[in-house]
matplotlib code that plots the C-alpha trace (Angstrom):
import matplotlib.pyplot as plt

x = [-4.4, -8.1, -6.7, -4.6, -7.5, -10.5, -10.8, -10.7, -14.1, -12.7, -10.9, -10.1, -8.5, -4.9, -3.7, 0.0, 1.5, 4.7, 6.1, 5.7, 8.3, 12.1, 14.7, 14.1, 10.4, 9.0, 7.0, 9.6, 9.7, 9.0, 5.7, 4.0, 3.6, 1.8, -0.5, -1.3, -2.2, -4.6, -6.0, -6.5, -7.9, -10.5, -11.2, -11.7, -13.7, -16.2, -16.5, -15.4, -16.5, -13.7, -14.2, -11.0, -11.9, -11.6, -9.4, -5.6, -3.6, 0.0, 1.9, 3.9, 5.3, 5.3, 6.0, 6.0, 6.7, 7.5, 6.5, 6.1, 7.0, 4.4, 4.8, 3.0, -0.2, -0.8, -4.3, -4.0, -6.3, -5.5, -7.4, -7.5, -8.7, -8.2, -6.8, -6.4, -7.8, -6.2, -6.9, -5.0, -3.5, -4.9, -3.4, -4.2, -3.3, -2.9, -2.7, -2.0, -3.0, -2.8, -5.2, -3.6, -4.4, -6.9, -8.4, -7.3, -5.8, -2.1, -0.7, 2.0, 2.6, 1.4, 1.9, 0.8, 0.8, 0.3, -2.0, -1.9, -4.7, -2.6, -3.1, -0.6, -1.7, -0.1, 2.1, 0.7, -1.4, -5.0, -7.9, -9.4, -12.8, -15.6, -17.7, -14.6, -13.7, -17.4, -17.5, -14.1, -15.4, -18.7, -17.3, -14.5, -16.8, -15.0, -16.8, -17.6, -15.3, -17.7]
y = [-10.4, -9.0, -6.9, -4.7, -4.3, -4.1, -0.3, -0.1, 0.2, 0.4, -2.2, -2.4, -5.0, -4.2, -6.0, -6.9, -6.5, -8.0, -4.5, -4.2, -7.0, -6.7, -8.9, -11.3, -11.7, -9.7, -6.4, -3.6, -1.6, 1.7, 0.2, 0.0, 3.8, 3.4, 0.5, 3.1, 5.6, 3.2, 2.5, 6.1, 7.1, 4.4, 5.7, 9.2, 8.3, 5.9, 6.9, 10.7, 11.6, 14.2, 17.1, 17.1, 20.2, 22.2, 20.3, 19.7, 17.2, 16.6, 14.1, 15.7, 12.5, 8.6, 5.6, 2.0, -1.1, -4.1, -7.1, -9.9, -10.0, -9.9, -11.8, -12.1, -14.0, -13.0, -12.0, -8.6, -6.0, -2.8, -1.4, 2.5, 4.8, 8.5, 8.4, 12.2, 15.4, 18.9, 22.1, 21.6, 18.1, 14.7, 11.2, 8.2, 4.5, 1.4, -2.3, -4.4, -8.1, -11.2, -14.0, -17.4, -20.8, -21.3, -18.0, -15.8, -12.5, -12.1, -8.8, -8.0, -4.1, -1.4, 2.4, 6.0, 9.1, 12.8, 14.4, 18.2, 20.3, 22.7, 25.7, 25.4, 29.3, 30.5, 27.5, 27.2, 24.6, 25.8, 24.4, 21.0, 21.8, 21.5, 19.0, 16.7, 16.9, 16.1, 13.1, 11.6, 12.4, 10.6, 7.7, 7.1, 8.0, 10.8, 13.1, 16.6, 19.4, 21.9]
z = [18.6, 18.8, 21.6, 19.0, 16.8, 19.2, 19.0, 15.2, 13.4, 9.9, 7.9, 4.3, 2.0, 0.4, -2.5, -2.8, -6.1, -7.7, -7.8, -4.0, -3.2, -2.8, -4.1, -1.1, -2.2, 1.0, 0.6, 0.5, 3.7, 1.8, 0.3, 3.8, 3.5, 0.4, 2.0, 4.7, 2.2, 0.3, 3.6, 4.9, 1.5, 1.8, 5.2, 4.3, 1.2, 2.9, 6.4, 6.7, 3.0, 2.9, 0.8, -1.2, -3.3, -0.1, 1.9, 1.4, 3.6, 4.1, 6.2, 9.2, 10.4, 9.8, 12.0, 11.2, 13.2, 11.2, 13.2, 10.4, 6.7, 3.9, 0.8, -2.6, -2.3, 1.3, 2.0, 3.9, 5.4, 7.1, 10.0, 10.4, 13.1, 13.9, 17.5, 18.1, 16.7, 17.1, 15.7, 12.4, 12.8, 13.6, 14.1, 12.1, 13.4, 11.2, 11.9, 8.9, 9.3, 6.9, 7.1, 8.4, 7.1, 9.8, 8.9, 11.8, 11.4, 12.3, 13.1, 10.9, 11.1, 12.9, 12.2, 12.9, 10.6, 11.6, 9.3, 8.9, 7.0, 4.9, 2.6, -0.3, -0.8, 2.4, 3.0, 6.5, 8.5, 8.9, 11.0, 10.1, 8.7, 11.2, 9.0, 8.8, 12.4, 13.4, 11.1, 12.5, 16.2, 15.7, 13.8, 16.3, 19.4, 20.5, 23.0, 21.6, 22.1, 23.0]

ax = plt.figure().add_subplot(projection="3d")
ax.plot(x, y, z, "-o")
ax.set_aspect("equal")
plt.show()
């Protein structure tokens, strides 16, 4: 399991709420995007220190692979990383793990979103601000572009 999360430097806890469950007692498939959003927001806040006053993001694409179900009472965490940075978009990868009775992490879900820096006045994508790009690159260990 450690191989999957080895390249992730950020991990945040996620709380499962009763309202997250489907009729079978599992976390509903649509809720995983909310879990990704919570984790991504924590990453942006704690690591990138994203400037939300000047920066708008939209999701251009989301992918989820459901590997093991999650249930109420599971202690879960989400690993987050930026895996690609383009001019106006970047990819964010996720791994949701739950703690087993032996204290090990079990991979339950993986996913990826494409985030697009967006200008709502012109309805167009725009370049990612230099400060946010630099912080993502430094934290993730990307080589400088220039």
